[in-house]
FIKOLZA-1660 file (N, C-alpha, C; in steps of 0.1 Angstrom, whole numbers, plus 5000, padded with zeros to 4 digits):
% residues 68
   i   px   py   pz ch aa at
   1 5008 4896 4842  A  M  N
   1 5012 4901 4851  A  M CA
   1 5000 4914 4859  A  M  C
   2 5005 4917 4871  A  I  N
   2 4998 4927 4872  A  I CA
   2 5007 4939 4881  A  I  C
   3 4998 4953 4882  A  E  N
   3 5014 4961 4884  A  E CA
   3 5006 4964 4898  A  E  C
   4 5013 4962 4911  A  V  N
   4 5021 4967 4926  A  V CA
   4 5025 4975 4926  A  V  C
   5 5018 4991 4938  A  F  N
   5 5028 4997 4946  A  F CA
   5 5037 4982 4955  A  F  C
   6 5053 4989 4956  A  P  N
   6 5063 4975 4961  A  P CA
   6 5061 4981 4976  A  P  C
   7 5063 4971 4983  A  C  N
   7 5061 4970 4995  A  C CA
   7 5070 4982 5000  A  C  C
   8 5071 4982 5016  A  G  N
   8 5082 4996 5021  A  G CA
   8 5072 5015 5008  A  G  C
   9 5064 5009 4999  A  T  N
   9 5062 5028 4995  A  T CA
   9 5058 5031 5007  A  T  C
  10 5058 5046 5012  A  V  N
  10 5053 5055 5019  A  V CA
  10 5042 5061 5016  A  V  C
  11 5029 5062 5021  A  V  N
  11 5011 5064 5021  A  V CA
  11 5013 5069 5032  A  V  C
  12 5001 5080 5024  A  W  N
  12 5000 5087 5033  A  W CA
  12 4982 5083 5042  A  W  C
  13 4969 5081 5049  A  L  N
  13 4961 5075 5054  A  L CA
  13 4956 5093 5054  A  L  C
  14 4956 5100 5064  A  E  N
  14 4953 5111 5065  A  E CA
  14 4960 5122 5065  A  E  C
  15 4954 5134 5067  A  E  N
  15 4966 5150 5063  A  E CA
  15 4981 5151 5069  A  E  C
  16 4977 5141 5077  A  E  N
  16 4986 5143 5097  A  E CA
  16 4994 5129 5096  A  E  C
  17 4992 5110 5096  A  V  N
  17 4997 5107 5096  A  V CA
  17 5004 5094 5078  A  V  C
  18 5016 5091 5080  A  S  N
  18 5019 5085 5067  A  S CA
  18 5023 5071 5073  A  S  C
  19 5025 5063 5061  A  G  N
  19 5032 5053 5067  A  G CA
  19 5034 5043 5057  A  G  C
  20 5033 5030 5062  A  S  N
  20 5040 5024 5049  A  S CA
  20 5037 5008 5043  A  S  C
  21 5038 5009 5029  A  I  N
  21 5031 4993 5030  A  I CA
  21 5040 4980 5031  A  I  C
  22 5031 4975 5038  A  I  N
  22 5043 4963 5044  A  I CA
  22 5038 4950 5044  A  I  C
  23 5025 4948 5035  A  G  N
  23 5018 4934 5028  A  G CA
  23 5012 4936 5022  A  G  C
  24 5013 4933 5009  A  I  N
  24 5000 4931 5000  A  I CA
  24 4991 4920 4999  A  I  C
  25 4980 4920 4990  A  T  N
  25 4975 4905 4986  A  T CA
  25 4961 4907 4978  A  T  C
  26 4962 4897 4972  A  I  N
  26 4952 4894 4956  A  I CA
  26 4947 4891 4955  A  I  C
  27 4932 4890 4960  A  R  N
  27 4921 4880 4958  A  R CA
  27 4918 4886 4948  A  R  C
  28 4906 4871 4940  A  D  N
  28 4903 4878 4924  A  D CA
  28 4902 4883 4919  A  D  C
  29 4896 4898 4920  A  E  N
  29 4904 4911 4911  A  E CA
  29 4905 4920 4919  A  E  C
  30 4908 4918 4933  A  S  N
  30 4910 4931 4943  A  S CA
  30 4917 4930 4948  A  S  C
  31 4930 4942 4951  A  I  N
  31 4940 4942 4953  A  I CA
  31 4941 4951 4965  A  I  C
  32 4953 4939 4978  A  K  N
  32 4948 4955 4989  A  K CA
  32 4960 4957 4993  A  K  C
  33 4964 4966 5008  A  Y  N
  33 4977 4964 5006  A  Y CA
  33 4978 4972 5027  A  Y  C
  34 4983 4962 5030  A  E  N
  34 4985 4961 5043  A  E CA
  34 4997 4976 5046  A  E  C
  35 4993 4982 5053  A  V  N
  35 4996 5000 5054  A  V CA
  35 5003 4996 5077  A  V  C
  36 5013 4998 5075  A  G  N
  36 5021 4996 5089  A  G CA
  36 5021 5011 5093  A  G  C
  37 5018 5017 5107  A  Y  N
  37 5019 5035 5111  A  Y CA
  37 5018 5035 5128  A  Y  C
  38 5025 5045 5124  A  F  N
  38 5022 5051 5143  A  F CA
  38 5009 5065 5141  A  F  C
  39 5003 5061 5153  A  I  N
  39 4992 5077 5156  A  I CA
  39 4996 5072 5172  A  I  C
  40 4992 5082 5172  A  N  N
  40 5003 5089 5194  A  N CA
  40 5006 5079 5197  A  N  C
  41 5019 5070 5193  A  G  N
  41 5032 5069 5200  A  G CA
  41 5028 5053 5196  A  G  C
  42 5014 5046 5192  A  E  N
  42 5010 5034 5191  A  E CA
  42 5009 5032 5176  A  E  C
  43 5016 5014 5171  A  Y  N
  43 5016 5012 5161  A  Y CA
  43 5005 5004 5155  A  Y  C
  44 4999 5005 5140  A  R  N
  44 4983 4994 5137  A  R CA
  44 4994 5002 5129  A  R  C
  45 4981 4992 5117  A  S  N
  45 4979 4983 5102  A  S CA
  45 4967 4984 5103  A  S  C
  46 4965 4985 5084  A  C  N
  46 4955 4980 5081  A  C CA
  46 4952 4976 5068  A  C  C
  47 4944 4969 5066  A  W  N
  47 4941 4963 5048  A  W CA
  47 4931 4975 5044  A  W  C
  48 4942 4981 5034  A  L  N
  48 4934 4993 5021  A  L CA
  48 4932 4988 5011  A  L  C
  49 4919 4995 5003  A  S  N
  49 4928 4994 4989  A  S CA
  49 4928 5008 4986  A  S  C
  50 4941 5009 4970  A  E  N
  50 4938 5022 4967  A  E CA
  50 4936 5028 4966  A  E  C
  51 4928 5033 4960  A  Y  N
  51 4919 5049 4963  A  Y CA
  51 4918 5049 4980  A  Y  C
  52 4920 5046 4986  A  E  N
  52 4918 5053 5003  A  E CA
  52 4928 5058 5008  A  E  C
  53 4944 5051 5003  A  F  N
  53 4955 5058 5007  A  F CA
  53 4956 5071 4999  A  F  C
  54 4972 5082 4999  A  G  N
  54 4976 5089 4992  A  G CA
  54 4991 5086 4989  A  G  C
  55 4997 5088 4974  A  F  N
  55 5013 5081 4969  A  F CA
  55 5014 5097 4965  A  F  C
  56 5030 5099 4967  A  E  N
  56 5033 5108 4953  A  E CA
  56 5028 5108 4946  A  E  C
  57 5029 5115 4939  A  E  N
  57 5031 5111 4918  A  E CA
  57 5037 5100 4910  A  E  C
  58 5050 5107 4917  A  N  N
  58 5057 5100 4904  A  N CA
  58 5058 5082 4914  A  N  C
  59 5056 5080 4919  A  T  N
  59 5055 5064 4926  A  T CA
  59 5053 5052 4914  A  T  C
  60 5057 5047 4916  A  K  N
  60 5059 5042 4906  A  K CA
  60 5053 5024 4905  A  K  C
  61 5046 5015 4900  A  K  N
  61 5043 5007 4908  A  K CA
  61 5052 4998 4897  A  K  C
  62 5053 4980 4899  A  V  N
  62 5057 4973 4900  A  V CA
  62 5052 4962 4897  A  V  C
  63 5065 4958 4883  A  N  N
  63 5047 4941 4875  A  N CA
  63 5051 4924 4885  A  N  C
  64 5039 4921 4891  A  I  N
  64 5044 4911 4897  A  I CA
  64 5034 4901 4891  A  I  C
  65 5040 4884 4891  A  G  N
  65 5031 4871 4888  A  G CA
  65 5040 4861 4877  A  G  C
  66 5035 4859 4870  A  F  N
  66 5044 4846 4862  A  F CA
  66 5037 4853 4852  A  F  C
  67 5050 4853 4838  A  K  N
  67 5054 4856 4827  A  K CA
  67 5040 4841 4821  A  K  C
  68 5038 4845 4811  A  K  N
  68 5029 4832 4803  A  K CA
  68 5038 4826 4788  A  K  C
% end
C-alpha cells in the first residue's frame, strides 16, 4: 500500500497562492501531484513532488493500492 494525499486536498504553492490536488501519478518510487490553482485570474496546473508544496498539519494521507 502507498500513502498519498487525496485529490481535493488544499495546498500552498507560495505564501499567497493556494490550489488543490487534482491528480496523482506514481512512477517507480516517485509520487507526483497535479495541483490546479488560479494566479492573476488565470487557471494553471503543474506537477509537484510533496516537498514542493505546503499543507495543513492535520492533513491525512490515504492508502491506495492492492492488498496482497
